[in-house]
VEXMAR-593750 format. One record per residue (C-alpha): residue in one letter; x, y, z. Coordinates in Angstrom, 3 decimals. Layout:
N
   aa       east      north         up
    A          X          Y          Z
...
! end
This chain:
285
   aa       east      north         up
    M    -76.229     46.736     54.472
    E    -76.566     42.994     54.529
    I    -74.666     42.628     51.273
    R    -71.993     44.772     52.578
    R    -71.640     42.525     55.640
    V    -71.465     39.476     53.553
    L    -68.888     40.888     51.282
    R    -66.711     41.918     54.270
    G    -67.037     38.437     55.630
    M    -65.903     36.810     52.438
    L    -62.935     39.262     52.167
    T    -61.848     38.436     55.732
    A    -61.978     34.709     54.910
    L    -59.907     35.177     51.878
    V    -57.215     37.092     53.692
    A    -57.102     34.337     56.233
    V    -56.385     31.551     53.714
    I    -54.465     33.443     51.019
    P    -51.078     34.924     51.970
    L    -50.694     38.398     50.830
    T    -48.267     38.718     47.960
    G    -44.960     40.448     48.672
    C    -44.981     39.748     52.452
    G    -42.598     36.914     52.345
    P    -38.978     36.395     51.285
    Q    -37.974     36.371     47.699
    L    -34.745     34.648     46.552
    D    -33.384     35.644     43.143
    P    -30.305     34.165     41.416
    A    -27.438     36.754     41.642
    P    -26.433     37.520     38.978
    P    -29.717     36.696     37.106
    Q    -27.902     35.396     34.065
    P    -27.214     31.604     33.605
    L    -24.282     30.390     35.666
    D    -21.803     29.005     33.130
    I    -19.533     26.344     34.519
    G    -17.654     26.367     31.290
    Q    -16.028     23.764     29.180
    T    -15.329     20.391     30.989
    Y    -13.719     17.228     29.690
    V    -16.068     14.313     29.334
    G    -15.683     12.038     32.339
    T    -14.255     14.789     34.540
    T    -15.910     17.305     36.857
    A    -15.822     21.161     37.170
    T    -17.208     23.370     39.921
    K    -18.392     26.877     40.324
    T    -20.035     29.074     42.935
    G    -23.371     30.906     42.767
    T    -25.713     32.665     45.189
    W    -29.222     33.957     45.725
    Q    -30.284     37.485     46.819
    N    -33.212     38.042     49.089
    S    -35.114     40.788     47.573
    G    -38.307     40.057     49.711
    N    -39.856     41.555     52.804
    A    -38.774     38.788     55.276
    N    -35.957     36.535     56.108
    A    -35.588     33.220     54.442
    T    -34.487     30.033     56.222
    L    -32.786     27.307     54.184
    P    -33.064     23.968     56.173
    Q    -31.109     21.480     53.813
    P    -27.676     21.623     52.320
    V    -28.521     19.761     49.057
    L    -30.314     21.746     46.349
    T    -33.180     20.477     44.126
    M    -31.979     19.844     40.632
    G    -34.190     20.189     37.651
    G    -34.398     20.761     33.872
    A    -33.151     18.680     30.853
    N    -29.837     17.554     32.260
    A    -30.434     17.558     35.919
    N    -28.411     14.334     36.231
    L    -25.266     16.111     35.014
    F    -25.186     18.820     37.708
    A    -25.361     18.883     41.405
    G    -25.618     21.770     43.965
    V    -24.921     22.126     47.690
    L    -24.732     24.823     50.268
    M    -21.241     25.292     51.623
    G    -22.162     26.721     55.022
    P    -23.982     25.014     57.975
    V    -27.700     24.587     57.867
    P    -30.096     25.657     58.720
    T    -28.929     29.056     57.426
    T    -30.801     32.370     57.125
    I    -30.664     34.836     54.266
    A    -31.739     38.089     55.772
    K    -33.990     40.528     53.549
    G    -31.808     42.615     51.314
    R    -28.882     40.239     51.744
    A    -27.194     37.305     49.699
    L    -26.572     33.719     50.550
    T    -23.219     33.573     52.292
    P    -21.186     31.479     51.808
    P    -22.351     30.899     48.251
    A    -23.596     27.457     46.936
    L    -21.313     25.223     45.263
    F    -22.297     23.570     41.878
    V    -20.756     20.658     40.096
    F    -20.790     19.674     36.453
    A    -19.925     16.172     35.242
    P    -20.670     15.747     31.549
    T    -20.896     12.272     30.221
    D    -20.822     13.238     26.440
    V    -19.880     16.160     24.369
    G    -22.313     19.053     23.838
    Q    -24.065     21.875     25.658
    F    -26.051     20.959     28.731
    T    -28.306     22.906     31.125
    A    -30.063     22.408     34.383
    T    -31.815     24.276     37.124
    A    -30.973     24.540     40.925
    T    -33.467     25.608     43.662
    P    -32.902     25.860     47.381
    R    -35.623     24.643     49.789
    V    -37.069     27.385     52.019
    N    -39.049     27.036     55.173
    E    -41.275     29.977     54.809
    P    -44.678     29.184     53.057
    A    -44.969     32.613     51.569
    A    -41.524     32.528     49.981
    T    -40.942     32.994     46.283
    V    -37.777     31.080     45.145
    N    -36.566     31.541     41.600
    A    -34.354     28.723     40.263
    M    -30.825     29.337     39.077
    T    -30.172     28.127     35.554
    L    -26.696     26.266     35.204
    Q    -25.036     25.528     31.894
    G    -21.822     23.844     30.860
    E    -20.330     22.186     27.765
    G    -18.760     18.687     27.603
    I    -15.721     18.609     25.353
    M    -13.117     15.984     24.245
    H    -10.663     18.503     22.805
    Y     -9.851     21.989     23.872
    V     -8.195     24.617     21.621
    V     -7.251     28.257     22.258
    G     -4.991     30.264     19.824
    D     -2.714     28.548     17.445
    L     -2.097     25.367     19.505
    T     -3.627     22.037     18.473
    L     -3.067     18.393     19.033
    G     -2.552     15.643     16.415
    G     -1.170     12.168     15.676
    Q     -2.712      8.836     15.386
    K     -3.864      8.792     19.009
    I     -5.963     11.970     18.346
    T     -9.442     11.356     17.072
    L    -11.404     14.455     15.990
    Q    -14.299     13.087     13.916
    P    -16.008     11.740     15.826
    P    -14.270     13.233     19.079
    K    -12.869     10.556     21.249
    P    -10.615     10.403     24.240
    V     -7.021      9.202     24.008
    D     -7.415      5.469     24.791
    F     -4.705      3.894     26.984
    G     -6.443      0.555     26.865
    R     -6.921     -2.127     29.550
    V     -4.169     -2.142     32.278
    A     -4.013     -4.630     35.195
    V     -3.847     -3.002     38.580
    G     -0.245     -2.610     39.708
    Q      0.953     -2.424     36.164
    Q      1.495      0.467     33.819
    S      0.448      1.087     30.098
    P      2.963      1.547     27.284
    I      3.762      5.130     26.758
    I      1.274      6.924     24.558
    T      2.536      9.591     22.159
    F      0.790     12.380     20.277
    D      1.740     15.858     19.000
    V      1.449     19.282     20.196
    Q      1.164     21.387     17.118
    N      1.723     25.039     16.209
    G     -0.627     26.041     13.348
    V      0.632     26.185      9.790
    F     -0.351     29.841      9.669
    A      1.228     30.806     13.016
    T      3.535     33.808     13.105
    Q      5.577     32.843     16.239
    N      6.915     30.085     18.272
    I      4.787     28.881     21.242
    R      6.450     28.190     24.490
    I      4.602     25.517     26.563
    T      5.064     26.414     30.193
    N      2.437     24.259     31.990
    V      1.001     20.835     31.492
    Q     -2.196     20.349     33.751
    F     -4.440     17.312     34.487
    S     -8.114     18.102     35.288
    M     -8.410     15.624     38.166
    N     -4.841     14.621     39.077
    N     -5.975     11.330     40.773
    Q     -6.942      9.048     37.862
    G     -3.633      7.392     37.229
    F     -2.449      9.351     34.187
    T      0.983     10.941     34.286
    Y      2.969     13.191     31.994
    V      6.342     11.600     30.775
    G      7.892     14.357     28.739
    P      9.512     16.375     27.349
    P      9.994     18.478     30.412
    T      8.459     21.833     30.511
    P      9.094     24.517     29.350
    F      9.484     23.449     25.751
    V      8.997     25.302     22.455
    V      6.717     24.296     19.550
    P      8.162     26.113     16.493
    K      5.683     28.052     14.126
    G      4.161     25.530     11.682
    G      5.814     22.744     13.668
    K      5.062     20.121     16.310
    V      6.523     18.414     19.429
    A      5.828     14.702     20.409
    V      4.615     14.478     23.949
    Q      4.316     11.338     25.992
    L      1.918     10.137     28.753
    R      1.508      6.898     30.633
    F     -1.487      5.413     32.679
    R     -1.168      3.393     35.743
    P     -4.651      2.483     37.313
    P     -5.117      3.539     40.853
    Q     -5.894      0.905     43.351
    F     -9.615      0.044     43.806
    P    -11.509     -2.689     45.657
    N    -12.203     -6.047     44.062
    P    -15.126     -6.212     43.150
    P    -15.677     -4.628     40.819
    Q    -13.256     -6.448     38.714
    E    -12.681     -3.617     36.398
    K    -13.068      0.180     36.426
    M    -12.824      2.960     33.912
    F    -10.706      6.047     34.702
    R    -10.938      9.352     32.863
    D     -9.248     12.703     33.020
    G     -8.174     15.568     30.817
    V     -4.654     16.974     30.072
    T     -4.127     20.583     28.786
    F     -0.922     22.117     27.469
    F     -0.624     25.905     28.209
    E      1.288     28.758     26.980
    V      1.177     31.170     29.838
    Q      2.804     34.313     31.095
    T      3.767     34.685     34.748
    D      4.965     37.469     36.957
    T      8.134     37.503     38.948
    M      6.207     35.612     41.770
    G      5.106     32.830     39.477
    N      1.490     33.915     39.262
    I     -0.404     33.470     35.871
    T     -0.927     36.916     34.263
    A     -2.001     35.766     30.842
    Q     -2.974     32.620     28.865
    K     -2.102     32.868     25.201
    S     -2.558     29.465     23.731
    A     -3.827     26.131     25.122
    A     -4.801     22.592     23.698
    G     -5.977     19.599     25.466
    V     -7.724     16.229     25.121
    A     -9.738     13.776     27.196
    L     -8.097     10.582     28.502
    C     -9.342      7.218     29.269
    G     -8.062      3.982     30.503
    V     -9.526      0.850     32.103
    G     -7.992     -0.761     35.198
    F     -8.816     -4.497     36.083
    H     -8.087     -7.199     38.556
    P     -6.732    -10.320     36.745
    T     -8.859    -13.362     37.273
    E     -9.312    -16.764     35.651
    T    -12.623    -15.734     34.253
    P    -12.396    -12.235     32.576
    P    -15.706    -10.438     32.014
    N    -17.377    -10.917     28.673
    P    -17.298     -8.506     27.026
    P    -14.553     -6.626     28.848
    M    -14.880     -3.011     29.571
    T    -13.315     -0.702     27.121
    C    -13.023      3.073     26.542
    P    -15.600      4.630     24.075
! end
């Protein structure tokens, strides 16, 4: 009898200090597969949304908007809740609105990280969301490619517009949009799109739409005018990406299909002229 009372007391103490498993909220990434933010030009950013499902037995309270990043390339990703905080995920429900994730590659290659929300409940189980993305200099879909002296494939490099004083503009840079030598039809370029739109790069011509004949090429022109920025710093690097698309649209102008595309990263350095330029001056990679 004495042994039974001792065991009962030990069990009571354990229950008091150890939370019962399965009694709290459990947040699982939804869907459970890694969230792929996709191909992103080096030096630019891309975003995608993701959420967590509460499959536990209690509500979960998220007190902070910023998510905790981890993993091998945590510095290239960021995550934030888009709704007001604190926010509650009821049991059986998903985080609404979802979280927003940002991918900002600084080099070419495949990169991964994890994101985890902070939860108030001590008994909560929180499973991290895996994020992945690819940093690229060149983008190719279908028979469309880019070529010319300004396009460097090995090693992959951005098109370099050089150093340009604030308030001035670079010379026009020309490279080729090419249709593959084994292509069976012409490609009609209907859209030229910059990734960020505010980095000082502009498309000069030819006007869209234009046709790249099968096995042929069309010279395209771009220019760089650095945006205004405070001094100091005396110099600043600007990066963007430009993509040439062959797309099909409906009668309302909505894109219904993308057939071919080609793009490249862009780089230019803006600087404030002074009597003592930096040594060495900033240049694109």
